[in-house]
C-alpha positions in Angstrom: 115.2 95.0 71.9 111.9 93.0 71.8 110.5 95.8 69.3 113.3 95.3 67.0 113.2 91.6 67.1 109.3 91.7 66.5 109.7 94.2 63.5 112.6 91.7 62.1 110.3 88.8 62.4 107.5 90.7 60.7 109.8 92.1 57.9 111.4 88.6 57.4 107.8 87.0 56.9 106.6 89.6 54.5 109.6 89.1 52.3 109.5 85.4 52.5 105.9 85.6 51.5 106.7 88.0 48.6 109.7 85.7 47.5 107.4 83.0 47.4 104.7 84.7 45.4 107.5 85.8 42.9 108.9 82.2 42.5 105.2 80.8 42.2 104.5 83.4 39.5 107.9 82.5 37.5 107.1 79.0 37.7 103.4 79.4 36.4 104.8 81.8 33.7 107.3 79.5 32.6 105.0 76.5 32.5 102.7 78.6 30.6 105.1 79.8 28.1 106.2 76.4 27.8 103.2 75.0 26.9 102.3 77.7 24.3 105.9 77.3 22.5 106.1 75.4 19.4 107.3 71.9 20.0 110.6 71.0 18.9 110.6 68.1 16.4 106.8 69.0 15.8 107.1 67.1 12.3 108.1 63.8 14.0 105.8 60.9 13.7 103.3 60.4 16.3 104.0 57.5 18.7 101.5 54.9 19.0 100.5 56.2 22.6 99.7 59.7 21.2 97.7 58.1 18.3 95.8 56.1 20.8 94.9 59.3 23.0 93.9 61.3 19.6 96.8 63.3 18.3 99.7 65.4 19.1 97.6 68.4 20.2 96.2 66.5 23.0 99.5 64.9 24.2 102.0 67.7 23.4 102.6 69.0 26.7 101.1 69.0 30.2 98.1 71.2 30.2 99.0 74.8 31.1 98.2 76.6 34.5 95.1 78.6 32.7 93.6 75.3 31.7 93.7 74.2 35.3 92.3 77.5 36.7 89.6 76.9 34.4 89.0 73.7 35.4 89.4 74.6 39.1 86.8 77.2 38.7 84.3 74.6 37.2 84.8 72.3 40.0 84.8 74.5 42.8 81.9 76.7 41.8 79.6 73.6 42.3 81.7 71.1 44.3 78.9 68.8 45.6 76.9 68.0 42.5 76.1 64.4 42.3 75.4 63.1 38.7 75.5 59.5 39.3 78.3 57.1 40.8 81.0 58.1 38.3 80.3 61.8 38.5 80.3 63.4 41.7 81.7 66.9 42.8 85.2 67.3 44.0 83.6 68.3 47.7 81.9 65.0 47.9 85.1 63.1 46.9 87.1 65.0 49.5 84.3 64.6 51.9 84.4 60.4 51.5 88.2 60.6 51.9 88.4 62.8 54.9 85.5 60.5 56.6 87.7 57.4 56.1 91.0 59.2 57.2 89.5 60.7 60.6 87.7 57.5 61.2 90.9 55.3 61.0 92.9 58.1 62.6 90.6 58.7 65.7 90.5 54.7 66.1 94.2 54.5 66.0 94.8 57.3 68.5 92.4 55.4 70.8 94.7 52.3 70.8 98.0 53.9 70.4 98.1 56.4 73.0 97.1 54.0 75.7 99.3 51.3 74.7 102.2 53.9 74.1 101.6 55.0 77.8 102.0 51.6 79.0 105.1 50.9 77.1 106.6 54.4 78.1 106.0 53.6 81.9 106.5 50.0 82.1 110.0 48.5 81.1 108.4 45.1 81.3 105.5 46.1 78.7 108.4 47.6 76.2 110.2 44.4 76.4 107.3 42.3 75.6 105.5 44.4 73.1 108.6 45.7 71.2 109.2 42.4 69.2 105.7 42.8 67.9 106.0 46.5 67.1 109.2 45.7 65.3 107.8 43.0 63.0 104.6 44.8 62.3 105.5 48.3 61.6 107.5 48.0 58.4 104.8 46.2 56.6 103.3 48.7 54.1 99.8 49.4 54.8 98.5 48.7 51.4 99.8 45.1 52.0 97.0 44.7 54.6 94.3 45.7 52.0 93.8 42.1 50.2 93.4 40.7 53.7 91.1 43.5 54.8 89.0 42.9 52.0 88.8 39.2 52.2 88.0 39.3 56.2 85.7 42.4 56.2 84.4 42.2 52.8 83.6 45.8 52.7 85.7 48.3 50.8 84.8 51.5 52.9 85.5 49.7 56.2 88.7 48.0 54.7 90.0 51.4 53.5 89.4 52.7 57.1 91.2 49.5 58.6 94.3 50.4 56.3 94.3 53.9 57.8 94.2 52.7 61.1 97.3 50.4 60.4 99.2 53.3 58.8 98.4 55.7 61.5 98.8 53.6 64.7 102.8 53.3 64.6 103.9 56.8 64.6 101.7 57.8 67.6 102.5 54.5 69.5 106.3 55.2 69.2 106.1 59.0 69.7 103.8 58.4 73.1 106.2 55.9 74.4 109.2 58.1 73.7 107.4 61.1 75.2 106.2 59.2 78.6 109.5 57.4 78.8 111.2 60.9 78.7 109.4 62.7 81.3 111.5 64.0 84.3 111.8 61.6 87.2 111.9 64.4 89.7 108.3 65.6 88.3 107.0 61.8 89.0 109.0 61.7 92.3 107.1 65.2 93.0 103.7 63.6 92.5 104.5 60.7 94.6 105.2 62.9 97.6 102.1 64.3 97.1 100.8 61.1 97.4 99.0 61.1 93.9 97.6 57.8 92.7 99.0 56.3 89.3 96.3 57.5 87.4 96.4 61.2 88.5 99.9 61.2 88.1 99.6 59.9 84.5 96.8 62.7 83.6 98.1 65.4 85.6 101.9 65.4 85.3 103.0 62.7 82.5 100.3 63.6 80.0 101.1 67.2 80.0 104.9 66.6 79.7 104.6 64.0 77.0 101.8 66.1 75.1 104.3 67.9 72.7 105.8 64.6 71.7 102.5 62.8 71.3 101.3 65.8 68.9 104.2 65.4 66.9 103.5 61.8 66.4 99.8 62.6 65.7 100.9 65.1 63.0 103.0 62.5 61.4 100.2 59.9 61.5 97.6 62.4 60.0 100.4 63.2 57.0 100.7 59.2 56.2 97.2 58.7 56.5 96.3 61.4 54.0 99.3 59.8 51.6 97.9 56.2 52.2 93.9 56.8 51.5 94.7 58.1 48.1 96.4 54.8 47.1 93.6 52.8 48.9 90.9 54.6 47.1 92.5 53.8 43.8 92.6 50.0 44.7 89.1 49.8 46.2 87.4 52.3 44.0 83.8 53.6 44.2 84.4 57.0 46.1 86.9 59.4 47.3 89.7 61.6 45.9 92.2 58.7 45.1 89.4 57.3 43.0 88.5 60.6 41.4 92.3 60.8 40.3 92.4 57.2 38.9 88.8 57.7 37.1 89.9 60.9 35.5 93.2 59.5 34.3 90.9 56.6 32.6 88.9 59.3 31.1 92.2 60.6 29.8 91.4 64.1 31.6 95.0 65.3 32.5 93.7 68.9 33.4 91.5 67.2 36.2 94.1 65.0 37.3 96.5 67.7 38.0 93.6 69.7 39.6 92.8 66.9 42.0 96.7 66.5 42.9 96.8 70.2 43.9 93.4 69.6 46.1 95.0 66.6 47.7 98.3 68.9 48.6 96.2 71.8 49.7 94.0 69.3 52.1 97.0 67.8 53.3 98.7 71.0 54.3 95.3 72.3 56.2 95.3 69.0 58.3 99.1 69.4 59.2 98.3 73.1 59.9 95.2 72.4 62.2 97.7 69.8 64.4 100.2 72.2 64.6 97.9 75.0 65.9 96.8 72.4 68.5 100.2 71.6 69.3 100.9 75.5 70.4 98.6 74.8 73.3 100.6 72.1 74.6 104.1 73.6 74.2 105.6 74.6 77.2 109.5 76.0 77.8 111.3 74.4 80.7 
C-alpha cells in the first residue's frame, strides 16, 4: 500500500513537472511568435511616445524571450562587475537588496517573537497592546519612508527600517496566535514537573508554536522582498529596485524584464529556504 502511494506521488510529481515544462514552452513560443509576427496596422502613424523612444521598431512589442535570454547570459556571465555608481552587475544589486532585507528582517524577528510570546501568554498584554497593533499594522510600509529619511538621514538605514516595519506584523501576530493556541494540558504537565516559566516557554510552548511562527516568518520574508523593490526605487543608489528603475529610465525594457525575473527567482528561493526549515519543526499530533 505504501509502495503504491509512493509510486503514485512520484508519478504525479513527474507528470506535474512535465506539464509545467510544456506550458512554459508553449507560452514562450507564443510570446516569441507574436513578437516576430507582422504588427497589425503597421502603417499607422507613430504615437508621440513611440517617436520619443525612437520609432516603431523599438516599441512595436515586448522584447522576445530570445532577447531576454541573451541579456541574461550577458548579465549572469559577469554578475559582480562594477563600472561606476550607475553601472553595477546584477549580483551586486541583488546583494545590496538581500542585505537590507535580511538586516531589517532579523531585527523584526528579534522584536516580534518576544512580544508575540508576551501577547500570546498574557491576556492583559494582549488587551493593552492590541489597539497599538491595530492602528499601526494597516499603515503602508512606504508611508514611513519620508519620516525615516527625515529622522535617520540615511537612505540605506531608512530602507532597512521600512523592511523592519513591514516584517514585524506577520511574525508578531502569528507568534501570538501560535503561543495562545498551545494545548493547556501540555502546559499543565510542565507545571506538575515544576518547570519555571522560562523553561516552560522554551521546552513546551516554543516547540508547539514553532510551525505557526515559521508560517509568519515565511509571510514576512515575502512581504519584505516585495517592499524592498519599491523602497529602492524611491531612495535610489543601489539595489535591485534601483536597477529596475534605472534600466527603465535608460529605455532598456529587456533588462527590466530580466530583472523582474530575477526578483521572482530570488523571492522563490527565500520562501523555499524557510519552507525547508519549517519541515524540521513540523510534527503530527
